[in-house]
Structures are given as C-alpha cells and as structure tokens.
Backbone bond lengths (Angstrom), bond angles and torsions (degrees), N, CA, C in turn:
res aa  C-N    CA-C-N  psi(-1)  N-CA   C-N-CA  omega(-1)  CA-C   N-CA-C  phi
1 M - - - 1.459 - - 1.518 109.78 -
2 D 1.311 117.09 133.92 1.462 123.07 178.50 1.525 110.03 -115.48
3 I 1.321 115.33 145.81 1.464 121.20 175.98 1.525 109.17 -84.41
4 V 1.318 116.94 123.70 1.459 121.98 173.68 1.518 109.68 -88.59
5 S 1.326 116.44 -44.87 1.466 121.60 177.51 1.516 109.41 -161.82
6 E 1.316 116.29 152.33 1.461 122.88 172.59 1.514 108.54 -142.45
7 N 1.326 116.46 130.30 1.459 121.99 -178.75 1.515 110.47 -134.52
8 K 1.318 116.01 136.82 1.458 119.87 175.46 1.525 109.28 -68.59
9 M 1.334 115.77 136.29 1.462 121.13 -178.01 1.518 109.02 -152.89
10 F 1.312 117.47 123.48 1.465 122.16 -178.46 1.530 111.50 49.36
11 D 1.328 115.83 37.87 1.465 123.79 178.39 1.520 113.06 75.30
12 G 1.327 117.86 -5.01 1.458 121.83 173.48 1.518 109.84 -102.95
13 V 1.327 116.79 -163.49 1.465 121.83 -179.73 1.524 109.54 -128.24
14 Q 1.333 114.84 123.20 1.460 120.36 171.48 1.520 108.06 -97.48
15 G 1.325 115.87 114.15 1.456 120.45 -177.40 1.510 112.77 -118.20
16 V 1.325 114.75 155.12 1.459 122.84 170.55 1.522 106.78 -122.83
17 Y 1.322 116.33 135.35 1.460 121.62 -172.12 1.528 110.26 -134.79
18 K 1.329 114.91 159.75 1.460 121.45 -179.61 1.525 109.13 -131.33
19 H 1.321 116.03 141.90 1.460 119.94 174.20 1.517 109.57 -149.27
20 K 1.320 116.19 162.37 1.458 121.61 176.49 1.519 108.82 -90.27
21 S 1.313 116.00 119.03 1.464 121.13 -176.32 1.523 111.04 -90.76
22 R 1.313 115.47 125.97 1.464 120.47 174.37 1.530 110.65 -72.24
23 A 1.327 116.33 -39.93 1.465 120.31 -176.94 1.525 112.06 -66.36
24 L 1.333 116.26 -38.44 1.461 121.20 -173.81 1.522 112.92 -100.21
25 K 1.338 116.27 -11.46 1.470 122.44 178.11 1.528 111.97 58.08
26 C 1.328 115.30 45.12 1.463 121.13 177.04 1.523 108.78 -163.20
27 S 1.319 116.35 170.17 1.461 120.56 173.25 1.518 109.14 -79.91
28 M 1.321 115.61 137.90 1.460 120.89 -178.17 1.518 110.68 -126.75
29 N 1.311 115.67 137.88 1.459 121.75 170.34 1.521 109.66 -95.87
30 F 1.310 115.85 147.46 1.461 121.61 170.64 1.517 107.43 -149.45
31 A 1.307 116.46 162.34 1.461 121.51 -179.87 1.520 109.79 -121.46
32 V 1.325 115.64 148.79 1.462 122.12 176.93 1.517 108.58 -138.46
33 F 1.323 116.09 130.69 1.464 120.26 167.00 1.518 107.99 -100.41
34 M 1.335 115.72 121.07 1.459 121.47 176.62 1.519 109.14 -109.42
35 P 1.326 117.58 118.87 1.462 119.86 178.86 1.518 111.01 -70.78
36 N 1.299 115.92 154.87 1.461 121.30 172.75 1.522 108.05 -75.70
37 A 1.319 116.67 123.12 1.464 121.86 -177.82 1.521 108.42 -150.88
38 P 1.333 117.93 160.03 1.467 120.40 176.25 1.524 111.18 -51.75
39 R 1.331 115.97 144.39 1.461 121.66 -171.11 1.525 113.28 -58.54
40 N 1.302 117.46 -33.32 1.466 120.41 -176.96 1.527 112.86 -88.39
41 T 1.336 117.01 7.36 1.463 121.50 -179.43 1.522 110.37 -90.69
42 Q 1.319 116.26 124.00 1.457 119.86 173.02 1.527 109.10 -89.10
43 I 1.300 115.33 131.80 1.459 122.50 -169.64 1.532 110.18 -100.22
44 P 1.331 118.82 131.63 1.469 120.22 173.90 1.523 111.22 -67.80
45 V 1.319 115.71 162.15 1.466 121.73 -172.07 1.527 110.57 -118.15
46 L 1.336 115.18 133.34 1.462 122.53 173.30 1.523 108.07 -120.14
47 W 1.309 116.07 124.53 1.460 121.92 179.05 1.519 110.04 -95.80
48 F 1.349 116.28 138.13 1.464 120.70 172.97 1.522 108.49 -120.11
49 L 1.336 116.04 117.12 1.459 122.45 179.50 1.529 109.39 -101.91
50 S 1.309 115.93 125.52 1.461 121.02 -174.15 1.525 112.38 -91.38
51 G 1.324 114.83 173.40 1.453 122.03 -173.53 1.516 114.28 -97.62
52 L 1.320 115.45 -171.25 1.460 123.16 -177.78 1.522 111.71 -54.14
53 T 1.305 116.22 139.15 1.471 127.55 178.97 1.519 113.44 75.33
54 C 1.315 118.48 -5.48 1.466 120.94 -174.02 1.524 112.43 -85.49
55 T 1.326 115.02 160.53 1.456 123.44 168.52 1.526 107.51 -116.11
56 H 1.334 116.29 -166.27 1.463 120.25 174.42 1.520 111.71 -65.54
57 E 1.335 117.64 -17.87 1.461 121.11 -170.62 1.521 114.06 -78.26
58 N 1.333 118.50 -32.56 1.463 120.09 -167.11 1.516 113.00 -57.87
59 A 1.321 116.82 -56.01 1.463 119.64 -179.85 1.519 111.16 -69.25
60 M 1.320 116.78 -36.22 1.459 120.66 178.31 1.528 110.92 -55.79
61 L 1.329 116.76 -40.56 1.457 121.37 -175.94 1.527 113.97 -89.74
62 K 1.338 118.25 -27.72 1.462 120.61 -167.41 1.524 116.03 -116.27
63 A 1.333 118.07 -21.95 1.469 119.39 -169.81 1.517 113.57 -79.01
64 G 1.325 117.59 -22.50 1.460 120.23 179.25 1.512 114.18 73.45
65 M 1.320 117.52 36.45 1.463 121.26 -176.24 1.523 113.38 -84.70
66 Q 1.332 117.57 -29.14 1.460 120.48 -165.79 1.526 113.39 -63.84
67 K 1.307 117.60 -39.46 1.468 120.24 -179.96 1.519 110.94 -57.70
68 F 1.311 116.36 -43.56 1.464 121.02 -177.41 1.528 111.04 -79.41
69 A 1.323 117.00 -29.22 1.463 120.43 174.84 1.523 110.35 -65.51
70 Q 1.319 116.83 -39.21 1.466 120.04 175.95 1.526 110.55 -67.09
71 L 1.304 116.78 -42.04 1.466 121.04 179.94 1.521 111.14 -58.76
72 H 1.323 116.83 -43.91 1.467 121.17 -176.10 1.526 113.22 -92.12
73 K 1.337 117.28 -7.15 1.479 122.01 -176.21 1.537 110.69 61.79
74 I 1.337 114.49 57.47 1.462 122.81 178.21 1.526 108.74 -121.43
75 A 1.322 117.19 133.60 1.464 121.50 172.11 1.524 108.89 -82.98
76 V 1.324 116.49 137.46 1.462 121.20 179.26 1.525 109.19 -117.49
77 V 1.321 115.94 128.23 1.464 121.99 178.85 1.524 109.13 -109.64
78 F 1.330 115.69 130.16 1.466 122.71 178.81 1.531 108.64 -116.15
79 P 1.330 119.01 94.18 1.470 120.32 176.76 1.532 111.09 -75.56
80 D 1.319 115.54 164.33 1.458 120.53 169.63 1.531 108.52 -76.30
81 T 1.331 115.83 170.09 1.468 120.47 -174.60 1.528 113.66 -98.98
82 S 1.326 117.14 -4.03 1.467 120.52 -179.06 1.515 108.95 -169.28
83 P 1.341 117.32 168.54 1.463 119.18 168.12 1.524 109.86 -65.08
84 R 1.327 116.14 158.41 1.471 120.82 -175.68 1.524 110.85 -136.36
85 G 1.328 115.61 153.30 1.456 121.05 172.93 1.512 112.52 137.46
86 K 1.321 115.55 159.79 1.469 120.30 -176.67 1.523 112.39 -67.03
87 N 1.333 117.24 -22.29 1.460 120.45 179.64 1.529 113.06 -97.66
88 I 1.333 116.30 4.60 1.464 121.61 179.48 1.527 109.01 -89.55
89 P 1.329 119.30 132.14 1.468 120.93 179.07 1.524 111.96 -53.66
90 D 1.326 115.54 143.86 1.464 120.92 -178.14 1.523 108.52 -146.84
91 D 1.321 114.96 175.96 1.458 121.64 -179.84 1.517 108.03 -141.81
92 D 1.311 116.96 152.60 1.464 120.28 -178.95 1.524 112.86 -69.79
93 S 1.325 118.18 -23.66 1.463 120.85 -179.34 1.525 110.61 -80.04
94 Y 1.324 115.91 151.04 1.459 121.14 -175.83 1.522 113.11 -69.82
95 D 1.329 116.95 -21.69 1.460 120.26 -170.54 1.526 113.47 -108.09
96 L 1.330 116.26 24.39 1.461 121.00 175.51 1.519 108.68 -150.15
97 G 1.322 116.37 140.75 1.452 120.29 178.82 1.517 112.46 89.16
98 Q 1.323 116.85 -145.50 1.458 120.87 -175.85 1.531 110.53 -62.10
99 G 1.332 114.98 128.95 1.455 121.46 -174.49 1.511 113.63 89.47
100 A 1.335 116.23 1.32 1.471 120.36 -176.96 1.525 110.45 -145.77
101 G 1.316 116.65 51.70 1.458 121.26 -175.73 1.508 115.53 -75.17
102 F 1.323 117.08 -16.38 1.467 124.06 177.51 1.532 114.15 57.87
103 Y 1.316 117.17 15.42 1.472 122.17 171.49 1.528 112.61 54.31
104 L 1.317 116.16 42.82 1.467 121.43 179.47 1.530 110.32 -131.17
105 N 1.325 116.50 172.67 1.460 123.06 173.05 1.522 108.86 -100.81
106 A 1.322 116.84 109.37 1.460 120.83 -179.04 1.527 110.87 -69.28
107 T 1.312 115.16 145.72 1.470 121.27 178.69 1.523 112.35 -116.77
108 Q 1.334 117.04 -6.17 1.458 121.22 -173.90 1.528 111.39 -110.60
109 S 1.325 115.55 148.36 1.465 121.10 173.59 1.529 109.40 -74.90
110 P 1.332 118.44 147.01 1.467 127.68 0.91 1.525 114.02 -88.51
111 W 1.313 117.60 8.74 1.460 121.86 -168.38 1.527 113.72 -80.83
112 K 1.328 117.38 -29.75 1.464 119.95 -167.34 1.525 114.06 -65.02
113 E 1.316 117.98 -22.90 1.462 120.65 -178.76 1.525 111.88 -66.06
114 N 1.335 117.14 -33.83 1.468 120.91 -173.83 1.521 114.49 -121.49
115 Y 1.309 117.56 -30.48 1.463 120.10 -171.49 1.531 110.85 -85.35
116 Q 1.341 114.33 73.71 1.463 122.31 178.22 1.534 108.37 -118.67
117 M 1.317 114.76 55.51 1.463 120.50 -173.62 1.527 112.81 -67.58
118 W 1.324 117.27 -30.38 1.467 119.48 178.90 1.528 110.12 -62.30
119 D 1.327 116.68 -49.98 1.465 119.98 178.72 1.522 111.15 -62.18
120 Y 1.310 116.17 -38.48 1.465 120.71 179.47 1.521 111.32 -60.06
121 L 1.325 116.12 -42.07 1.466 120.27 -175.07 1.521 113.88 -81.68
122 I 1.307 117.96 -33.15 1.468 118.33 -176.63 1.521 112.56 -89.26
123 S 1.327 117.46 -15.65 1.461 118.97 -174.16 1.520 113.48 -132.07
124 E 1.334 116.79 -62.43 1.467 119.14 -169.63 1.522 113.53 -66.92
125 L 1.330 117.89 -53.98 1.463 119.31 -177.03 1.527 112.50 -65.76
126 P 1.335 120.35 -40.73 1.471 118.52 174.53 1.526 112.90 -56.94
127 S 1.320 117.87 -35.91 1.467 120.50 177.95 1.520 111.10 -66.31
128 V 1.326 116.82 -39.31 1.465 120.97 176.84 1.527 110.38 -63.54
129 I 1.321 116.30 -43.20 1.465 120.70 -179.95 1.526 110.59 -64.12
130 E 1.313 117.15 -46.40 1.466 120.93 -178.48 1.521 111.54 -63.51
131 K 1.312 117.32 -36.81 1.465 121.68 -177.55 1.521 112.44 -72.46
132 N 1.323 117.30 -34.21 1.461 120.75 -169.13 1.522 115.37 -107.94
133 F 1.325 117.98 -7.64 1.460 120.38 -177.39 1.523 109.79 -132.48
134 N 1.320 115.32 152.54 1.466 121.24 -178.24 1.524 109.47 -82.76
135 V 1.328 115.23 76.99 1.461 120.42 -175.72 1.523 110.70 -125.20
136 D 1.324 114.08 157.88 1.462 122.41 175.36 1.519 107.38 -102.79
137 I 1.325 116.34 95.96 1.459 121.23 -173.54 1.526 111.91 -70.72
138 S 1.341 117.04 -9.78 1.469 119.61 176.39 1.525 111.62 -78.77
139 R 1.324 116.85 -10.79 1.473 121.29 177.17 1.525 108.06 -118.83
140 Q 1.317 115.45 97.51 1.457 121.16 -179.21 1.525 110.91 -130.21
141 S 1.326 115.34 145.60 1.458 122.48 169.16 1.520 107.64 -134.95
142 V 1.327 116.26 166.79 1.458 119.47 -174.47 1.521 110.24 -142.95
143 M 1.328 115.69 144.25 1.455 121.65 177.32 1.524 108.68 -147.01
144 G 1.334 116.12 167.98 1.449 118.59 179.36 1.510 112.20 -174.06
145 H 1.335 114.22 178.31 1.463 122.01 -175.96 1.526 109.62 -129.87
146 S 1.324 116.79 131.02 1.457 123.79 173.87 1.529 110.55 58.19
147 M 1.343 119.55 -117.10 1.462 120.41 174.62 1.523 110.48 -55.58
148 G 1.330 116.89 -38.67 1.459 121.03 178.28 1.512 113.11 -72.52
149 G 1.323 116.96 -28.33 1.457 119.75 173.47 1.512 110.65 -64.75
150 H 1.333 115.57 -41.41 1.462 119.13 174.92 1.519 110.75 -64.26
151 G 1.337 116.59 -42.17 1.456 119.91 177.48 1.512 112.50 -59.26
152 A 1.325 116.50 -40.67 1.464 120.81 179.23 1.525 110.98 -63.97
153 L 1.322 116.56 -47.04 1.467 120.57 178.66 1.524 110.78 -61.68
154 L 1.314 115.98 -42.30 1.462 120.63 -178.88 1.528 111.29 -64.17
155 L 1.328 116.66 -44.45 1.463 120.08 177.95 1.521 110.87 -59.42
156 A 1.325 116.26 -46.63 1.467 120.00 -179.00 1.524 111.12 -62.76
157 F 1.328 116.78 -44.73 1.467 120.32 -176.31 1.529 112.04 -72.06
158 Q 1.322 117.24 -37.37 1.465 120.13 -178.51 1.526 112.43 -77.13
159 M 1.332 116.20 -37.07 1.467 119.73 -175.26 1.525 112.19 -90.32
160 N 1.315 117.47 -8.89 1.462 124.65 173.50 1.525 113.34 57.91
161 I 1.336 118.26 -89.27 1.469 120.67 -171.07 1.523 113.33 -88.67
162 K 1.332 118.82 -2.37 1.461 120.04 -176.22 1.519 111.77 -70.04
163 F 1.333 117.31 -33.01 1.458 122.07 -175.92 1.524 110.52 -113.71
164 R 1.328 115.60 137.53 1.461 120.45 -177.45 1.520 112.73 -84.65
165 S 1.325 117.20 -23.13 1.468 121.16 -179.91 1.517 108.16 -158.93
166 V 1.333 115.28 161.27 1.457 120.75 177.49 1.521 108.86 -144.58
167 S 1.335 115.77 140.07 1.460 119.62 173.36 1.519 109.09 -140.25
168 A 1.326 115.22 159.70 1.463 119.68 -176.28 1.515 110.40 -149.93
169 F 1.317 114.66 142.47 1.456 122.48 171.08 1.530 108.01 -104.18
170 A 1.317 116.20 121.44 1.469 122.26 175.88 1.521 112.38 44.52
171 P 1.338 117.89 55.72 1.461 119.49 -176.46 1.526 112.94 -77.62
172 I 1.320 116.16 147.53 1.458 120.63 163.71 1.523 105.86 -68.94
173 C 1.310 117.81 121.26 1.465 120.37 -171.02 1.522 114.87 -106.72
174 N 1.320 117.05 -22.13 1.470 120.10 -175.37 1.530 108.86 -144.76
175 P 1.340 117.40 66.69 1.467 120.69 -170.35 1.518 114.78 -61.17
176 M 1.331 118.55 -26.16 1.464 120.30 178.21 1.521 112.30 -62.01
177 E 1.329 116.38 -23.21 1.461 121.58 -177.02 1.521 112.16 -110.14
178 S 1.335 117.71 11.67 1.460 122.04 -174.88 1.525 110.59 -125.34
179 D 1.339 115.52 152.46 1.462 119.33 172.66 1.524 111.09 -68.05
180 W 1.320 117.71 -17.63 1.464 121.44 167.69 1.526 106.98 -92.23
181 G 1.308 116.20 73.21 1.452 121.14 -179.40 1.513 111.95 161.92
182 R 1.320 116.99 -55.42 1.470 119.45 -177.10 1.532 111.67 -60.21
183 K 1.320 115.57 -44.09 1.470 120.11 179.57 1.520 111.02 -61.70
184 Q 1.333 115.87 -47.18 1.456 120.67 -176.34 1.526 111.78 -70.99
185 F 1.325 116.90 -41.66 1.458 119.99 179.00 1.532 110.71 -63.70
186 S 1.326 116.69 -39.42 1.467 120.25 178.15 1.525 110.70 -61.15
187 A 1.331 115.95 -42.85 1.467 120.17 -178.70 1.519 112.07 -71.27
188 Y 1.330 116.43 -48.01 1.465 120.80 -173.72 1.528 113.45 -81.14
189 L 1.337 116.67 -33.87 1.466 121.17 -169.90 1.520 114.15 -115.24
190 G 1.329 117.83 -11.33 1.457 120.05 -178.07 1.518 112.28 83.54
191 S 1.306 116.61 -156.15 1.466 121.29 -171.70 1.523 114.54 -96.39
192 D 1.322 118.14 -1.64 1.466 121.63 -176.71 1.530 110.39 -75.97
193 K 1.319 116.91 101.38 1.464 121.23 -177.58 1.534 111.88 -66.10
194 N 1.321 117.69 -25.01 1.467 119.59 176.22 1.525 110.73 -63.59
195 L 1.318 116.68 -35.83 1.462 120.84 176.65 1.519 110.63 -71.12
196 W 1.312 117.07 -37.63 1.461 121.09 176.91 1.528 110.93 -56.46
197 E 1.318 115.96 -40.18 1.465 120.08 -175.06 1.529 112.58 -59.69
198 N 1.330 117.53 -27.82 1.463 120.77 178.59 1.519 112.48 -66.80
199 Y 1.337 116.44 -18.21 1.458 121.55 -176.65 1.528 112.12 -118.49
200 D 1.303 117.49 25.62 1.470 121.94 176.81 1.520 108.36 -119.48
201 A 1.327 116.71 113.71 1.467 120.98 -174.16 1.520 112.31 -59.45
202 S 1.332 117.44 -36.37 1.466 119.50 -178.35 1.521 111.86 -69.98
203 V 1.322 117.10 -27.33 1.463 121.16 176.43 1.523 110.37 -81.14
204 V 1.327 116.47 -47.96 1.465 120.91 -179.09 1.526 110.82 -61.81
205 A 1.331 116.79 -33.57 1.467 120.87 -179.47 1.524 112.52 -61.31
206 Q 1.314 117.15 -22.64 1.464 120.34 -179.11 1.523 112.60 -69.88
207 Q 1.350 116.55 -20.36 1.467 120.06 -179.77 1.524 113.88 -121.18
208 T 1.316 118.41 -4.42 1.460 120.14 -172.55 1.525 112.60 -64.30
209 N 1.324 114.68 149.89 1.463 121.09 172.48 1.521 111.66 -103.23
210 F 1.330 116.63 12.58 1.462 119.90 -179.97 1.525 109.91 -61.52
211 S 1.321 116.20 129.11 1.469 120.05 -175.98 1.523 112.99 -117.79
212 G 1.325 117.58 1.62 1.455 120.45 -179.08 1.516 112.64 -77.81
213 P 1.330 117.09 170.17 1.463 121.18 178.37 1.527 111.76 -72.43
214 I 1.328 114.74 149.53 1.466 122.86 -177.16 1.527 107.96 -129.22
215 L 1.334 116.71 132.29 1.461 121.52 177.97 1.523 108.61 -131.20
216 V 1.335 116.40 125.71 1.462 121.77 179.95 1.520 108.99 -127.57
217 D 1.326 116.30 121.67 1.463 122.21 177.67 1.524 109.89 -114.21
218 T 1.324 115.76 136.11 1.463 122.36 176.85 1.518 108.09 -136.51
219 G 1.330 117.10 150.86 1.453 121.55 176.77 1.517 111.67 -97.32
220 S 1.323 116.78 140.44 1.471 119.99 -178.42 1.525 112.20 -67.15
221 N 1.340 117.51 -22.04 1.466 121.47 178.72 1.529 112.17 -101.55
222 D 1.318 116.55 19.76 1.466 120.39 178.22 1.526 109.32 -62.32
223 E 1.325 115.73 120.91 1.462 120.25 -176.22 1.527 113.03 -71.06
224 Y 1.323 116.34 -11.42 1.467 120.64 179.94 1.527 112.43 -113.05
225 I 1.309 116.98 16.55 1.465 120.26 -169.91 1.530 112.52 -59.82
226 D 1.334 117.48 -31.55 1.466 119.67 -179.57 1.529 112.35 -70.10
227 L 1.325 116.92 -18.04 1.465 121.08 178.49 1.525 112.38 -88.90
228 L 1.326 116.78 -15.83 1.464 120.68 -173.25 1.523 112.79 -81.35
229 L 1.322 117.58 -36.19 1.475 123.03 -179.95 1.531 111.25 55.02
230 I 1.319 114.84 51.45 1.469 121.92 -179.21 1.526 111.15 -59.50
231 D 1.322 116.55 -39.17 1.469 120.04 -175.90 1.525 112.64 -63.01
232 S 1.323 117.26 -28.72 1.469 119.88 179.54 1.520 110.86 -61.71
233 L 1.321 116.44 -44.94 1.463 120.32 179.46 1.517 111.19 -73.81
234 S 1.316 116.77 -41.45 1.461 120.71 -179.73 1.522 110.92 -57.46
235 K 1.317 116.30 -41.58 1.467 120.94 -179.65 1.525 111.26 -62.83
236 V 1.333 117.05 -44.52 1.468 120.79 -179.37 1.523 110.88 -63.78
237 L 1.323 116.52 -46.83 1.463 119.64 -176.93 1.525 111.55 -67.13
238 K 1.330 116.38 -34.30 1.459 119.70 176.61 1.520 110.76 -67.25
239 E 1.321 117.05 -43.59 1.469 120.73 179.42 1.522 111.43 -62.36
240 R 1.326 116.40 -33.80 1.460 120.63 -178.60 1.530 112.42 -89.52
241 K 1.328 115.41 0.90 1.470 121.51 178.78 1.527 111.91 55.07
242 M 1.317 115.79 42.64 1.455 121.16 177.25 1.522 110.20 -83.17
243 N 1.314 115.79 159.51 1.462 122.80 -174.55 1.527 109.66 -81.02
244 A 1.337 116.16 75.60 1.460 121.44 -172.94 1.520 111.50 -126.31
245 I 1.331 114.79 139.59 1.462 122.30 174.69 1.526 107.96 -120.77
246 F 1.332 116.68 124.66 1.463 122.85 175.29 1.523 107.87 -113.36
247 R 1.337 116.38 128.39 1.464 120.26 -178.94 1.529 109.70 -126.08
248 M 1.328 115.13 132.94 1.454 121.41 172.42 1.524 107.20 -104.05
249 N 1.323 116.93 119.96 1.460 122.53 -172.11 1.525 110.47 -104.56
250 N 1.309 115.63 116.05 1.457 122.38 -171.23 1.526 112.58 -62.39
251 G 1.325 115.64 125.19 1.455 122.08 171.86 1.515 116.08 88.98
252 Y 1.319 118.19 -9.63 1.469 120.02 -176.91 1.528 110.94 -87.50
253 D 1.352 114.50 152.20 1.461 120.33 -177.52 1.528 110.70 -108.93
254 H 1.330 116.99 -152.85 1.468 122.73 -173.88 1.531 112.38 -95.11
255 S 1.319 117.69 2.93 1.462 121.23 -166.84 1.523 113.31 -88.33
256 Y 1.332 114.84 176.88 1.461 120.69 176.06 1.528 112.25 -72.10
257 Y 1.321 119.08 -15.24 1.467 120.17 171.31 1.527 109.26 -61.93
258 F 1.313 116.01 -41.33 1.466 122.22 176.00 1.525 110.59 -63.97
259 I 1.321 116.79 -47.20 1.463 120.87 -178.78 1.522 110.90 -60.88
260 A 1.324 116.67 -47.65 1.464 120.47 -177.71 1.525 111.81 -62.37
261 T 1.325 116.62 -32.34 1.465 120.60 -179.23 1.521 111.93 -61.75
262 F 1.322 116.54 -39.83 1.465 120.76 -174.07 1.530 113.52 -107.86
263 M 1.322 116.44 9.80 1.464 118.96 -177.04 1.522 112.50 -63.86
264 E 1.315 118.23 -39.85 1.464 119.48 -179.63 1.525 110.78 -58.16
265 E 1.334 117.21 -42.19 1.465 120.27 179.48 1.526 111.18 -64.67
266 H 1.317 116.82 -38.82 1.468 119.95 178.90 1.524 110.99 -68.73
267 M 1.317 117.56 -38.49 1.466 119.94 178.53 1.526 110.67 -66.88
268 N 1.313 117.34 -40.18 1.471 120.40 176.14 1.528 110.80 -63.19
269 F 1.318 115.87 -39.76 1.464 122.49 178.39 1.529 110.79 -59.04
270 H 1.318 116.56 -47.39 1.464 120.00 -179.12 1.525 111.85 -72.49
271 A 1.316 117.54 -36.21 1.466 120.03 178.67 1.522 110.92 -60.13
272 K 1.313 115.95 -40.34 1.467 119.79 179.06 1.519 110.82 -60.58
273 A 1.323 116.95 -40.76 1.467 120.48 -179.95 1.522 111.80 -73.48
274 L 1.319 116.84 -39.74 1.464 120.61 -175.64 1.519 112.97 -72.01
275 F 1.316 115.61 -31.75 1.464 119.45 -178.26 1.523 112.80 -104.19
276 G 1.328 116.02 -1.91 1.461 119.69 174.54 1.503 114.79 65.98
277 N 1.352 115.75 34.76 1.467 118.14 178.02 1.516 110.57 -140.04
C-alpha cells in the first residue's frame, strides 16, 4: 500500500491510498478517514459505497462524514466503484464499465477478468484495511448512495453477521426490475436470472438472516426515483418484520446536498450499532 496523500481534518487524518489489487488485476485508489484516538484504541469501521460515475473522492469530499466520524471515533473507508485503467474494459455509457461496477463478480467477457468487485469488497480490501490501520474489523457497518446504497444493502444481507448496521441514501432496491440493473446484469452476468438474484437486495432480503438496524432515506424530488423501486424492498422488509426505517424526505433530490443534510443522523445511527449503546 502506498500513500497518495494525507491531510489533517477535524483532528483526524483524511488519507488517499493506492494498492495493487489481486481481485481486480489493477492498481486501485481508496480513501480512509482515521479519527484521532488514543493509541491503544481499536476503531470500528464504516464503509461508504458510492454511486454511478463516482470514484473514492465523491463522498470523501462532499458527504460531510469526517466531522461526525471524529466525534464518534469511527474510521470511514471510501472504496472506488470499479476497477480502473486504460487496459480495463469500459463502455461509452455512464452506467456501465468504469465507474459502474455494481459491486458484483462479473462472469461474462470482457468484464470477468477485472470486474470482481464483490470479492474485492468482502475480502481483499478489508484485509488491506486491517493490516495497515488501527481498526477493529470485528465491528463494521456499511452505507452507500444509489448504486452504492444497493451495494451496502446487498453486503449486509448477504454477509449477515459481518455488519452491525446498514443505511442507504436513495438506493437502487430492485435492480432486476429496473433499467438501473437489467442492462448491467445482462452485460456482467449474462442471461441467467438465477445468478442475477444473488445481486438483487429485494430478492436476497427474502432469505437474509441480517438482524441489524436498517435506515433508508430518499428524497421526494429525486429525479431517478422511478429507477430505485424503494417500495419493492420496503414491502419485503415489512413482511419479514425486519428492523428497518424508510423515510421520504420532502423536496430533496438525488444529490450530495441531500446526503450531507442527513449525514449526521446516519452517523449517529451507525455509532449506536457499532458501540452498542
């Protein structure tokens, strides 16, 4: 792991780092905010997964997480959204290829050689974080926005006990039934709908053993709301009597202005789960 940059922020350190990924077969950047804490304190980890077209930078610069991460003594990890590089397969459209990895393991050419984001997130990057930062990897929570909101929900539901809580801003909730999903699943996974189901939060939620709290915020003026299919997930979680809160916020859209507005509440939500109080 190499240091790209480190800057003091709210008495902690906001860093950007680079490493060679075995899963993705390319160099990857990621960002970590480490709060200032006593040296012998192991810090819980909160992951933020970003949406389409984003890199590790978007939430790091716009979401306003660091102030509250320092307050609660939580490390925040900002992964990239896909493999990167001139030799990495890409597409001219904004919602496929680089910047649109959909947090899955591709099975189809030309994507399968590099687009193994699921393995990267559940195994490789956590190992890098645990090795290089003073964190308690047994205490993790996850959150995200849009495509990353779906990724966060999927990670929590698929991994069950690995994450203590999950929250999402305007998540894609039922990609098998949305134009933000069918196109990407067809390209990355092929025509096998059984494989698609492994990467659809509304489907996985029907069998998940995840018992942590769930918070989902959406804006009533979200310009992509018809693609999100929030009600599909809400219905499943309600039927299963899971610990989920869905909020529709009047007048807010899909942007980071919306995310920054409610970030303090989401950070408090995760702190309660991570520290058990």
